[in-house]
C-alpha positions, -999 to +999 in steps of 0.1 A: -190+166+228-176+159+263-164+192+279-135+173+295-122+161+261-086+172+260-084+174+222-111+199+216-116+230+237-140+248+214-164+242+186-142+254+158-141+229+130-108+211+125-090+221+093-089+191+069-059+184+048-048+154+028-016+143+011-015+138-026+013+124-048+020+145-079+039+131-109+062+160-120+076+169-154+100+143-169+136+153-161+161+161-188+191+139-197+216+156-174+192+156-144+182+120-152+219+110-150+223+127-116+192+110-103+204+075-114+238+081-098+222+092-065+198+063-067+228+040-070+244+056-039+211+052-020+212+015-028+248+014-017+239+031+016+210+007+021+233-023+015+260-009+037+235-005+066+224-041+060+260-052+060+266-036+094+234-051+108+240-085+094+275-086+108+263-076+143+233-100+144+254-130+132+280-123+158+256-134+186+239-166+195+206-165+212+206-178+248+181-176+277+173-140+284+192-124+256+222-129+232+258-140+238+287-131+215+302-160+196+337-173+206+352-171+171+343-139+153+351-130+117+370-098+112+340-080+097+319-089+128+345-077+152+350-044+133+312-039+131+308-043+169+336-019+175+322+008+152+288+005+167+301+008+203+322+038+193+290+055+180+270+044+211+296+058+235+297+091+216+258+093+217+256+083+254+283+109+263+264+137+246+231+126+262+247+126+297+261+161+292+227+173+280+210+156+309+233+172+335+226+206+319+188+201+320+190+190+357+211+220+366+187+244+349+155+227+361+131+247+383+129+236+420+103+209+424+101+202+386+101+166+373+136+153+369+145+150+332+148+113+321+182+101+309+178+076+280+210+057+271+216+032+244+228-003+255+264-011+243+271-044+224+287-064+252+296-100+256+260-105+267+233-082+253+196-081+256+190-070+220+220-062+197+197-055+168+176-031+190+207-011+198+218-008+162+184+000+148+182+031+171+180+056+143+205+079+160+230+050+163+224+038+128+229+073+114+262+078+134+276+044+124+268+049+087+282+085+086+317+071+092+314+036+075+339+036+046+330+026+011+351+010-016+374+041-020+377+046+018+352+075+020+318+071+035+289+063+011+267+085+034+287+116+024+280+112-013+243+120-007+226+151+007+224+144+044+186+146+044+184+120+016+208+097+034+187+099+066+156+090+047+173+059+033+182+048+068+147+055+081+133+034+053+157+006+062+146+008+098+110+008+087+117-024+067+127-041+099+097-028+118+074-041+091+091-074+092+087-078+130+051-066+128+043-092+101+062-119+120+042-113+151+009-115+132+022-147+115+031-163+148-002-153+163-022-171+136-009-162+102-043-152+087-038-136+053-002-148+050+010-172+022+042-180+041+065-169+069+076-133+064+112-128+052+136-104+069+151-075+050+180-084+027+205-069+003+193-050-028+205-061-062+240-048-070+230-031-103+197-017-089+188+018-078+169+028-046+143+054-041+158+089-034+136+108-009+143+144+000+122+165+025+111+198+009+098+216+039+130+236+046+145+241+011+144+271-012+133+273-048+159+248-060+170+214-048+195+208-020+229+215-035+255+188-040+284+211-035+318+196-044+308+160-038+323+133-061+295+110-070+302+078-090+278+068-117+287+031-121+292+001-098+329+000-105+332+037-096+353+045-126+332+075-137+317+104-118+291+130-125+302+159-147+300+196-137+272+201-162+252+173-147+258+186-112+246+220-123+214+205-137+206+193-102+217+223-083+196+247-104+165+226-108+135+248-099+117+222-078+090+245-063+081+260-097+077+225-111+055+215-082+034+246-086+028+237-123+018+201-113-006+215-087-023+237-113-026+207-137-043+187-110-066+216-101-054+218-065-045+255-067-022+256-037-004+231-015+025+226+008+053+204-006+063+177+019+089+157+002+103+147-032+105+110-043+127+101-072+117+066-082+139+045-105+121+031-135+132+008-163+151+034-183+153+065-160+135+080-130+101+093-122+098+125-101+069+124-075+062+152-050+041+145-019+020+176-013-003+186+016-034+202+001-067+214+016-096+189+012-118+211-008-155+201-005-186+217+007-185+222+045-222+212+045-216+180+026-223+146+043-185+139+047-179+173+064-209+169+087-200+134+097-164+144+104-176+173+125-199+149+144-172+124+151-143+148+155-134+136+190-133+100+178-112+106+147-080+114+167-059+094+191-053+103+227-022+123+215-043+143+190-030+124+159-053+114+131-065+077+131-051+052+106-073+048+075-085+014+088-095+027+122-111+058+107-132+035+085-143+015+116-154+047+133-174+057+102-191+023+099-200+023+136-216+058+133-234+050+101-250+019+115-272+042+136-283+063+106-314+057+085-326+068+051-292+082+039-291+082+001-265+055-005-248+033-030-234-002-025-206-015-048-199-052-053-166-060-069-162-091-090-147-108-120-172-111-149-187-078-137-159-055-124-182-034-103-219-035-097-235-004-081-269-004-065-286+028-053-311+035-026-323+066-045-346+046-068-322+046-097-315+015-118-283-003-108-252-002-130-235-035-138-200-027-153-188-056-175-152-067-174-153-078-210-131-051-226-108-050-196-100-087-198-095-086-236-069-058-234-052-071-203-051-106-218-035-092-249-009-073-228-002-104-206+002-126-237+027-101-252+047-102-219+046-140-218+059-142-254+087-118-245+097-138-214+098-169-235+122-152-260+144-139-232+145-172-213+179-189-217+181-227-220+198-229-186+169-210-169+143-232-187+161-263-173+162-249-138+125-239-139+116-274-150+138-289-123+121-266-097+086-277-109+096-314-106+110-307-071+078-290-060+057-320-071+079-342-048+076-317-020+113-307-023+133-276-031+161-268-054+196-268-040+208-235-027+232-231-056+205-237-082+182-213-064+209-186-066+215-192-103+178-191-111+172-160-090+200-142-106+189-152-141+153-141-135+165-108-121+184-102-153+154-111-174+131-088-155+157-060-159+157-063-197+147-030-214+122-047-237+105-065-207+104-033-187+089-014-216+061-040-220+054-038-182+053+000-184+028+000-212+006-025-193+008-004-161+000+028-180-031+013-197-043-002-164-038+031-145-057+050-172-086+024-171-089+026-133-089+064-133-117+066-159-138+039-143-135+054-108-142+089-122-174+077-139-186+057-109-182+086-086-199+110-111-229+087-113-232+086-076-229+124-072-256+131-099-279+107-081-275+125-048-256+097-031-242+106+003-226+073+013-208+047-008-203+013+008-178-010-009-175-047-002-139-058+006-123-087+025-088-090+038-068-117+021-094-122-007-066-124-033-048-152-016-074-177-004-097-181-034-115-213-041-131-204-074-108-227-095-075-219-111-088-199-140-113-178-119-086-172-092-062-159-118-089-136-134-098-123-099-062-114-090-057-096-123-082-069-114-066-044-089-096-040-067-077-024-038-064+003-062-099+009-076-113+013-040-085+038-032-094+059-063-131+058-056-125+069-021-102+098-031-125+111-058-157+107-039-143+125-008-135+154-031-173+156-037-180+154+000-193+118-002-186+094+026-169+062+015-166+031+038-155-005+032-170-035+049-165-072+048-190-089+026-195-124+039-228-140+030-239-111+008-240-132-024-260-160-007-287-140+010-320-127-004-323-089-002-359-087-013-369-112+014-350-091+040-332-123+049-307-119+078-271-120+067-260-153+082-245-187+074-267-211+054-268-249+056-236-263+042-233-280+008-202-294-009-185-266-028-178-272-065-145-264-081-161-237-102-178-221-072-194-188-078-172-159-086-188-142-056-174-169-034-143-147-037-159-128-008-169-159+012-135-176+011-125-156+042-158-157+059-155-152+097-166-181+119-202-179+129-215-191+162-252-192+151-265-224+135-268-228+098-302-218+082-320-228+051-316-200+025-345-179+012-328-177-022-299-190-042-275-181-070-279-203-100-249-226-108-252-224-145-264-187-147-240-170-124-256-136-129-290-148-117-303-150-081-336-168-075-357-155-045-379-179-027-415-169-020-414-142-047-432-139-080-429-116-110-399-094-115-386-101-080-385-139-084-352-137-105-329-107-100-293-100-109-270-117-084-245-089-082-272-063-077-286-084-049-251-086-034-246-048-037-278-041-017-267-066+009-233-049+012-252-017+022-271-038+048-237-047+064-234-010+074-270+002+077-283-023+102-319-013+098-320-011+060-347-033+044-362-038+010-392-016+002-413-006-028-392+026-034-361+005-043-356-012-076-334-041-086-336-033-123-302-027-138-283-015-169-252-033-181-225-008-188-191-009-204-162+016-202-156+035-234-121+051-237-137+082-252-172+084-237-168+068-203-194+044-190-220+037-217-247+012-220-234-021-234-249-038-264-262-072-253 
């Protein structure tokens, strides 16, 4: 460690914490009613913020160097600009007073405090949207923006919850501009131009988020607020329903959830109340200690790389950058007991080990049967709920697409409104809930078994193949592409990482280009091979090659190939006996490890023998009958 490193002045290990989302007990009827009403007001506040932003941005025309206000403004645009300027003037006045006080009390020779003012919305403005999206300005504007009854929607919510809605709205714009910049720069991984934030559906609810760090044993009280429960604002919450919220023992409920998950203790960060089809779901984000052996591979690697795992300001790196640091460090390591995981379609996950154990090939058979049954049920339900008008519009849209045209704006609005109503149908929502519940259960059981198998074999590092945009650019044919997108590989990777790190196992992801076309037993370099015309039913593993990075090196003749008719078989050139034909996904899983461990090579201590597994709902991963 560099002695001049400003982040670390001693050798004390950094405390490791992680955030976990806990699903809390299902709320009772009275509390559920309050949450739905508050969710409606969150949606109203979000839409009110967008109304203000929309009226300000449409009041200006873009000109060289900035924006100029239009000559003929609508009353809504004029009022919006006036309200924003009133808020900006109030904020700037307070900042000037504070700045004068700081200057007067500053020590002689000290650096002069900086005065940061917000630009008013003038006839010519550099960035009207930038001024309004200042979170202080947005908060002040919405605090006084009247709703249908003349009172501010902001005031119907706990102040902390209202502020979170506005932060999420601002984050939506930040995400839009970030995506737009990437799209303009090249558009890799995008299926189309990003869309700016828009209004939420009128009958929808929005996520209610409340910070928990500074509250007591119960939720933030609603006091004497009058909170409508419907869009028409004809009914309000009753005293009994308000009492259910005000007396809800949130910390006690979180403590029970922590015990159920085996975390023991944790610090609640915030509460999320998420609208579902027929009610709400309570989720608490909790900061818990990462409990694993301090002598584990993960703890030792984190200690070794402590200075590289934080930014210049001492903040933790993003997951993607943290992964890059780990991969770079591991490339210099040798002989670490490792496992490589290749994700696919016919075989959901193939795990190869450097410990001498047989590989595990997890079949997707049962998964596809059950998911196919669930999807067929949903399709039948959609067919029943589809009105003749919607069928006609969809047929019209398909015909327009074939001609390279679009539906008229009016038809698009009717179709969009009709489909929203269909997707909000209780029967449809229940079918989707059952599908999501089964899928979540399957992924948890699969990830749990994969990690347990790695832990029992002494694995210290798990390397998972993953490519950006692999769900969008597939060239495996329509049927294979649809099958590939059905499997939530990203969620599976997330669960494997979370559960493996609890065991002290290091988990990294790496791009997997050329891993399915390269011979592991021949120690063939991972590189581009001589090109051939790709068939429509290209190998399922071409899911990983569809986003292959450009290679500057010339193409080479391969030392092995994956059979076209036997997709699970990889034939190695210059090999005889059991190494002449190996399982293609096992070969790819070993090559995925080579992407990280640069000096890794095949040797006699490794085996490419494998066992085909299936996931039993009761027994977990068991050997499949072939």
